[in-house]
C-alpha positions as CSV (number, residue, x, y, z in Angstrom):
1,M,85.5,80.3,21.5
2,P,87.9,77.6,22.8
3,A,86.3,74.5,24.3
4,Y,87.8,74.9,27.7
5,S,86.1,71.7,29.0
6,T,88.4,69.7,26.7
7,Y,91.6,71.3,28.0
8,T,93.9,69.7,30.5
9,D,94.5,71.3,33.9
10,E,98.0,72.2,32.8
11,Q,96.6,74.0,29.7
12,L,94.0,75.8,31.7
13,Y,96.6,76.9,34.3
14,E,98.9,78.3,31.6
15,L,95.9,80.3,30.2
16,L,95.0,81.4,33.8
17,Q,98.6,82.7,34.3
18,G,97.9,85.0,31.4
19,G,94.7,86.3,33.0
20,D,92.2,84.2,31.1
21,Q,89.0,84.4,33.2
22,D,87.3,81.6,31.3
23,A,90.2,79.3,32.1
24,F,89.8,80.2,35.7
25,T,86.0,79.5,35.5
26,E,86.6,76.1,34.1
27,I,89.1,75.2,36.9
28,Y,86.6,76.5,39.4
29,Q,83.8,74.4,37.9
30,R,85.9,71.3,37.8
31,Y,86.9,71.4,41.4
32,W,84.6,73.6,43.6
33,K,82.1,70.8,44.4
34,T,84.7,68.3,45.5
35,L,86.5,70.9,47.5
36,Y,83.3,72.1,49.1
37,Q,82.2,68.6,50.1
38,R,85.6,67.9,51.6
39,A,85.6,71.2,53.6
40,R,82.0,70.7,54.7
41,A,82.8,67.2,56.0
42,M,85.9,68.5,57.9
43,L,84.3,71.6,59.3
44,N,80.7,70.4,59.7
45,D,79.5,73.8,58.5
46,G,78.3,74.6,55.1
47,P,78.7,78.4,55.0
48,L,82.2,78.2,56.6
49,A,83.2,75.5,54.0
50,Q,82.0,77.9,51.3
51,D,84.2,80.6,52.7
52,V,87.2,78.3,52.9
53,V,86.8,77.2,49.2
54,Q,86.2,80.8,48.1
55,E,89.3,81.9,49.8
56,V,91.4,79.3,48.0
57,F,90.0,80.3,44.6
58,I,90.5,84.0,45.3
59,S,94.1,83.2,46.2
60,L,94.6,81.2,43.0
61,W,93.4,84.1,40.9
62,N,95.3,86.8,42.8
63,R,98.6,84.8,42.7
64,R,98.1,83.5,39.1
65,A,101.1,85.5,37.7
66,D,103.7,84.3,40.2
67,A,102.5,81.0,41.6
68,R,104.2,77.9,40.2
69,I,101.7,75.0,40.3
70,E,102.5,71.7,38.7
71,K,99.3,69.8,39.5
72,V,96.2,72.1,39.9
73,G,94.0,69.5,41.6
74,A,96.6,68.5,44.2
75,Y,97.4,72.2,44.8
76,L,93.7,73.1,45.4
77,H,93.2,70.2,47.8
78,Q,96.3,71.0,49.7
79,A,95.3,74.7,49.9
80,V,91.8,73.8,51.1
81,R,93.3,71.6,53.8
82,F,95.5,74.4,54.9
83,Q,92.5,76.8,55.1
84,E,90.5,74.2,57.0
85,L,93.2,73.9,59.6
86,K,93.4,77.7,59.9
87,A,89.6,77.9,60.4
88,L,89.6,75.1,63.0
89,H,92.4,76.7,64.9
90,R,90.7,80.0,64.9
91,L,87.4,78.5,66.1
92,Q,89.1,76.5,68.9
93,S,91.1,79.5,70.0
94,D,88.0,81.7,70.1
95,A,86.1,79.1,72.1
96,A,89.0,78.6,74.6
97,F,89.4,82.4,74.9
98,Y,85.7,83.0,75.7
99,D,85.6,80.1,78.2
100,R,88.6,81.5,80.0
101,L,87.1,85.0,80.1
102,A,83.8,83.6,81.4
103,S,85.6,81.8,84.2
104,I,87.7,84.8,85.2
105,T,84.8,87.2,85.0
106,Q,82.7,85.0,87.3
107,D,85.5,84.9,89.8
108,L,85.8,88.7,89.8
109,I,82.0,89.2,90.2
110,N,82.0,86.8,93.2
111,H,85.3,87.8,94.9
112,E,86.5,91.2,93.6
113,P,83.5,93.3,92.7
114,L,85.5,96.6,92.8
115,L,88.1,95.3,90.4
116,Y,85.3,93.9,88.2
117,N,83.6,97.3,88.1
118,E,86.9,99.0,87.2
119,M,87.6,96.6,84.5
120,E,84.1,96.8,83.1
121,S,84.4,100.6,82.9
122,I,87.8,100.3,81.1
123,V,86.4,97.8,78.6
124,R,83.3,99.7,77.9
125,N,85.4,102.8,77.1
126,L,87.5,100.7,74.8
127,L,84.4,99.3,73.1
128,S,83.1,102.8,72.5
129,R,86.2,103.5,70.4
130,L,85.7,100.6,68.1
131,P,84.3,101.1,64.6
132,E,80.5,100.8,64.6
133,D,80.4,97.6,62.6
134,Q,82.8,95.9,65.0
135,R,80.7,97.1,68.0
136,N,77.6,95.8,66.4
137,I,79.0,92.4,65.7
138,L,80.2,92.1,69.3
139,R,76.8,93.2,70.5
140,L,75.1,90.6,68.4
141,S,77.4,87.9,69.7
142,R,77.4,88.9,73.4
143,E,74.0,90.5,74.1
144,E,71.8,88.6,71.6
145,G,73.7,85.4,71.8
146,L,73.9,84.9,68.0
147,T,76.4,82.4,66.5
148,Y,78.9,83.6,63.9
149,R,76.7,82.0,61.2
150,E,73.6,83.8,62.4
151,I,75.5,87.2,62.6
152,A,76.8,86.6,59.0
153,E,73.3,85.9,57.7
154,K,71.7,88.8,59.6
155,L,74.3,91.3,58.3
156,G,74.7,89.8,54.9
157,I,78.4,89.2,55.3
158,S,80.6,86.1,55.3
159,I,81.4,84.1,58.5
160,K,85.1,84.9,57.7
161,T,84.3,88.6,58.0
162,V,82.5,88.1,61.3
163,E,85.5,86.2,62.6
164,K,87.9,88.9,61.4
165,K,85.9,91.7,62.9
166,I,85.7,90.0,66.3
167,S,89.4,89.2,66.2
168,L,90.3,92.8,65.4
169,S,88.1,94.0,68.2
170,L,89.6,91.7,70.7
171,R,93.1,92.7,69.6
172,A,92.3,96.4,69.9
173,I,90.8,95.9,73.4
174,R,93.7,93.8,74.6
175,K,96.1,96.5,73.4
176,G,94.1,99.2,75.1
177,M,93.9,97.5,78.4
178,D,95.9,98.8,81.3
179,G,99.1,96.9,82.0
180,S,97.6,95.7,85.3
181,F,95.0,93.7,83.3
182,P,96.8,92.1,80.4
183,V,94.4,89.2,79.8
184,L,91.1,90.1,81.4
185,L,88.6,91.8,79.2
186,S,85.4,91.7,81.3
187,F,82.0,90.2,80.6
188,A,81.3,92.7,77.8
189,L,83.0,90.3,75.4
190,V,82.0,87.0,76.9
191,A,79.5,85.0,75.0
192,P,76.6,83.5,77.0
193,A,77.3,80.1,78.5
194,G,76.6,77.3,76.1
195,V,76.5,79.5,73.0
196,S,78.4,78.1,70.0
197,H,80.2,80.5,67.8
198,L,79.1,78.7,64.7
């Protein structure tokens, strides 16, 4: 059996392009800890950092036949940085979206109770059409006030999966909303005040 630990990154990558799983494992072992530490420092969240690094290595394996990488280490660090930025953007977008909904919903409750009731009915109907797993994740987030991390641990799934399911749910509900209410989704999707999504 070849001593993969003695191979250069370039040699390992060449083997990886041919589908050599041991070469992939060696690359993973060389870089995962540094990449994880970097992602954790940037995101301030261990499980999310694990998801980011895992995504990068999955992509490296899946694209092994067509990707042209000159320096494996530099590529992996750049790929992790890209995934970090995507994760931060997603989290900031979610937080801003929930904050906006909370504010709009409170205004409707205080000033337009009939409109609020109509919207709530529409949204609950749309919620009932979602797949059960998506409904459950939204319920855990909204009714039980669980963070993304807590939901992931409770259901035995990744934080990335939680984010994706919530994003799919929001997209489906926005699409299903009547044209008169293009942005408002009602309190059914609003996280309790002060609840972090991580």
